[in-house]
N, C-alpha and C positions, 0 to 999 in steps of 0.2 A: 155723156149723159148729163143733162142740165137739171140742177136741183131747184126746187121751188123755194119761194120765199119762206114758206112755212117750215120747210126742212132745215134751211139755214138758220132760222131762228131757234129751232129746237137744238141744234148743235151748239150754238153760242151759249144757250142756256145750260147745257150739260157741262160745258167747260167752266162756266162760272160757278156752277155748283161744285165741281171737283176742286177748283181753287179754294173755294170757301171751306171745303171739308179737309183737304190735305195740306194746304200751305203752311199752317202753324207747326205741324209735325216735322216738316222738312227743315223749317228754321230751327226748331228745337234740336234736331239731329245734328245740324251744323254747329250749334252752340256747344253741344256735348263733346263733339270731336275737338273743338278748340280748347275746351277745358282739359280734356285728356292729354292733348299735346302740351298744354302749359304745365300740367302736372308732370309729364314725362321730362320736359325741359328742366323743370325745377329739380326733379330727381337727379338728372344728369349733372346739373350744376352742383348739386350737393356732393355727388360722387367725385366730380372734378376738384371741388374744394377739399374733400377728404384726401384725394390723391396728392394734391399740392401740399397739404399739411403733412402727409406721410413723407413726401419728398423732402420737405423742410426739416422734418425730424431726422430723416436719414442723413441729410447733408450736415446737420448739426452733430450727429453722431460721428460722421466722417471727420469733421473738423476737430472734434474732441479727441478722436483716435489719433489724428495727425499731431495734435498738441502733445498727447501722451507719448507718442513715438519720439517726437523731438525732445521732450523732457527726458525720456529714457536714454536717447543718444547722448544728450548732454551729461547725464549721470554716468553713462559708460565712459565717455571721454574724460570726465573728471576722475573716475576710478582708474583709468589707464594712466592719467597724469600722476595720480597718487602712487600707483604701483611703480611707475618709472622713477618718481622722486625717491621712493623708498629703496629701489634697487640702486639708484645713484648714491644714496647715502651709505648703503651697505658696501658698494664697491669702493667708495671713498674711505670708509672705515678699514676695509680689507687692504687697500693699497696705501693707506697712510703709514708713514714710517713709524716704527716702534721706537718711540722716543722716551727719554728720561732726562732729568736735569742733573747737571754735575757742578753747577756754580751759578751765581747770579746772572741771569740773562742768557745762559748757555743752554743749548739743547743738543742731545746726543741721540742719533738714530742708528739702530742696529739693523744691518742688511746682510744679505748673503744668499747662498744657494747650497743645496745638498745635491751632489752629483755622483752617480754610480754607473759604471759600465762594465759589461762582460765582453771579453774579446778573445779572438783566436788569431794567431799569426803564423805565417809560413817561414819566418826567419827572425833572428835577433836584430833589434833596431838600435840606432844611435840615439842619444839623449835618454834612452830608457825604453822599456816595453810598456804596452798598454796605452794609457792616455797621453804619454809624452813620447811616443814613437814617431820618428820623422823620416828617417831613411835607413836602409839596412847596413849592418856592419859588413864591410867588404870581406868577401870570401866565406862568410858564415853560412850555416844551414841548420835546419832543425825546427820543428813545430813546437809551439807552446800556447797556452791559454791561461786565462785568469780573470779576476774581478778587481777593478780599480776604483777607489773612492777618493784619490788624491786631488781631483778637481774641486772638491768641496771647499768653499771659500766663505769667509765672513769679513765684514769691515764695519767700522764705526765712523760715522760722519758727524763732526762737531760744527755747529753753527751758532751764530748769535753774539760772537765776541765783537767788542768795539775797539777801534783803533783811531784815536783822534776824533775830529769833528765829522768827517765825511767817509771814513773808511770802516769797513766791517771785516771780520775775520772768521776763520774756521780751520778745519783740518780733516785729515783722514788717516786711519790706521787700517791696513788690509793684510790679511794672511790667508794662506792655503796650506796644503800638506805635502808639498814637493821638497821638503827639507831632507829627504832621504828616509831610510828605514831604521828602525831602532835596533841597530847592531846586525849581526849575521846569524842569530840564533834561530831555533825552530819556529818561533812565533813572531819574529821581527817583521815578516811580510804584512801582518795585520796590524802593525803599530807604526804607521808612517809618522814622520816628524813634522811639526809645524814649520812654516817658512814665512818670514816677513817679506811681503811683496812691495808695499808702499807705506810710507810714513812721511807726511808732509803737512805744512801749514799754509793757509791762504790768507792774503790781505788784499781786499778789493775795494774799488770805488765805483759804485753803480752809475753815478752821474757821468763820470768820464769814460767808463768802459774799460778801466785798467785793472789788471789783476797780477799779483806777484805770488808765486808758489815756491816755497823753500822746503827742501827735503828730498827723500828718495821717491822718484816718480819715473814715468816712462819718458824716454828721450823723444826728440821731435821727429825721428825717423819712423817710429813705430806707428802704424795707422790705426790708432785707437778707435776712430769712428767708423772703420770699415774692415774689421777683422772678419775673415771667412766664417760663414755659418757652419757650426758643427756642435754636436752635443758630446762627442768623444774628445776632440782636440780643442780644449778650452784654454787652459793655462799655456799649453804648447800648441798654438793654432796650426791648422793645415798650412803647409808650405813654410813653416818656421825654419829659417836657415836655408830655405830653398825658394827664394823669390820674395819672402817676407822677412824683413830685418828690423832691428831695434831692440833695445834692452832698457832695464831700469837702473838708474844711477842716482846717487845723491847729487843735487844741483839746485840751481835757481833759474826759474823761467819767468820772463816778463811777457804778459799777453795784453794786447790792445785791440779792442773791438771797434769796428767802424760801421757807420750807417745809423739810421734812426730806429732800427728794429722793426720797421714796417714790413710790407710785403715784398720789398726789393731784395737784392742780393745782400747777404750778411758777410762781412769780411772780418778776418782776425789775423793779426800778425803776432808771431811768437819768436822770442829770442831766448836761447838757453845756454847756460854754462854748466857742464857736468864734470864730475870727477874723472880724471884720466884713468885709463885701464889698458893692460896688455897681458899677454900670457908669457910669464917669465920662463926661462929654461928650468928653473927650480920651482918651488912651490910659491904660488902667487898669494901670499898671506900678509896680513898686517900692513896693507897698502904698499907693499914692496914690489910693485909692478913697474915696468919701464914707462908705462903711461903716466905714473905719478912722479917720475924723476924730474926735478926742477920745476915742479908745479906747472905742468902743461895740460890744462883741462881740455875736454872735448867741447868745441864750440858749434852750435847749431842754430838754424833759423828756419822758419816755416811760414808760409802764407796760405791761409785757408779761406775758401769761399763756399757759401751754401745758399741754395735756392729752395723752392717749394718741394721739389722731388729729386734733388741732386746735390752733390757736394764734390769738391775737388781741392787738392792741395799740391804744393811744391815745397820741397825741403832740401836743405844742404847741410853737410857735416864736414868738420875739419878738426884734426888733432895732430900734434907733432910728437913723435915717439923717440925718446932717447934710449937707444939700445945699450948704452954704456952703463946704465944703472944709476942709482942714487950717488954712489961714491965715484962714479966715472971710471971704474976699473974693471967692470965686467967684460969678459971676452965678447966681442961683437960678431954676430953671425952675418957674414956677407957685407954688411954696411953698418955704419955707426948710428944712423938715424933714418927715419922714414916718416912720410906724411900719410895720415889716414884721411882720405877724402871721399865723399859720397854725394850723389845727387839723386833725387827721387821725385816722382810725380805719381799721383793716384787720383782716382775718381770713382764715384758711386752714382748710379742712376736708377730710379725706381718708377718706371712708367706703368701705371696700373698694377696688375698682379706680378709684374716682372721686377727683378732685383739684380742689377749688374754691379760688380765690383772688379776693379782692375788696378794694377800697380806695376811700375817698372822702375828699376834703379841701375846705376852704374857707379863704379868707384874703385878704389884701391886701398888695401890695408884695412878692410872692414871687419876683421875678426872680432874686435870688441863689441860690435853691435850685431852679432850673429850672422855676419856676412861670410861668403866663401865656405859655407858649411862649417863654420867655426874654425877655419884654418887661419893661422897667424903668419904674416909675412907681407912683403911688398908685392901683393898679388892683385892684379887687375881682374875685374869680373863684371858681369851683367846678370840680371835676373828679373823676375817678376812673376805675377800670378793673375789669374782671371777666374771669376766665379759667376755663374749665371743661375739665378734662382727663380722659381715660379710658384706662386701661391695658388694651389688647386682650389681651395675654398677657405673659409675662415679658420680652419684648424690645420689643414694639411699643406705642406710645402715640400718641394724637391729642389735639390741644389747639385750642380755639377761643377767640379773644380779642377784646375790645372795650374801647376807651378813649375818653374825651371830656374836653375842657377848654373852659370857657366864660368867658372874661374879659368883664366888663361893657363893652358897646359904648361908652357915653358916657365911661367912664374911659379906654378905649383912645384914643378920638378926642382927648380932652383932652391926652393925653401923646404924641401923634404927633410925631415929630421929636425927642423928648427921651428916647428909649430904647424907645418903643413903635413897632412896625412896622405896626400896623393889623389884626392877627389877632384876630378876635372869637369864633371857634369852630373847633375841630378835632375830627374823628372818625377813629378808626383801627380797622380790623378786620384780623384775621389768622387764618390756619388753617395748622397744621403737623402733619406726621407724622414721628415720631422713632423710630429703631431704636437700641437700646442693648444692648451685649454686653460686659460687663467694662469696660475702660477706653475702649472705642470707642463712638462715637455717630455716626449719620448721619441726616440729615433733609432734608425738602423743605418749603418754606414759601411761602405766598402772602400778601401784605400789600396792603391798599388803604387810602388815606388821602384825606380830603377837607378842605381848608382853606377857611375863609370869611374874607375880608378886607374892610375898609371904609376909607373916607377921608372927610374933611370934605366935606359937601355932595354925596357920591356914593353911589349904591346899592352895596350889597355885591356881591362877585363870589366865585365858587368856583373853586378849582383842585384837580384830582384827580391822584393819582399811584398807580401800581401797581408792585409789586416781586415777582419770583419768584426764589427762591434755592435752591441745593443746597449743603449744608454737611456737613463731616466734622470730627470732633474726637477727639483722643487725650489722655487725662488721665494724669498721672503724679504 
């Protein structure tokens, strides 16, 4: 259909009128929307700023909390350090020697321990019963029990003395209660007699590593640095006279240390001269033993080495015994003289919680140093001991022990009645459990010993003995 010119004109006029009427409203509507959007954007921006400010405040609070935590940790560490320092001071005070002065520049420290043990035995033992039981009396039988406090020991260490320009001195006096019992009365058992163990003086030069010890002391065969662990057998160690030898005598020992004292091996050489000793056929009193005849001292030497967790030594012993006596008129048993000779090696190793100790010796005529189960004569023998210990934790440890002594049977038989008792072999085993906490120690121990004895023309016989003991010790 074709529109006329008039119709088209009318349509254009209507559109123009509509634009004129509605154009400003549409523009206004568009402007209102823009303003609303701008307001919304501004509102969102304000919210974003608020969120950012809140985040900043939260972050500041976190940083402040971290700072407070760090400060608290520092305070806790400082408090721990103070506690550790205080504990160290207390330990130092508790472990510090109880000293007093006795003269200008001298200091005297009082040390020792109180030891008590309750025991039960299946037999009578040599050297004594209780804490000095070592091996059974041949042919004996019968059970016994008791409580023993004779291990209790105390000593005084004196230091600070001056000798010349570069030498310092000191000494020790040491006692326990194995001097016997106070008679044979009804109450003598509870009144043991004190016994002097050691009494010596030291003169040393720290610069040269030299020390001289004069007086009663352990001889160089006794393994003072590796005595078997036990709370019952202290003064008379496990295996004493059965694999472990040595004794205390008046004498002079010269010791020389080698090395710079650093982390390397530390060496020490000892040379000693000790009073002679032997078991006379009569009473060995007032120095009248065959070992003292003609002033024939016991001569000994020892080389000692020590590392971070180990130690080892080798020692030698010699003495000449004149069996004719001081006047040279005593009847001589079998021979007029003999030599006492001994060689010994020992070592200790402590890897981690383990603790190993071992010793072996051989020699002849070693009765004066507790060899051959204290049998005197020209008797050859070998012996030794071994102990393995394990530390279960900081308080508990367990130890297993074995010792053996084997004098030559023919030598023992030859000297029977002249100082030898007929013992040809002894074996000792022991197992103990020890609890230690500071100065306190408690333990339980089981010991078994089998002694083999012989006589002229007779077959050998065995005698066994057992001992179980409970012990406690406080050291100061």
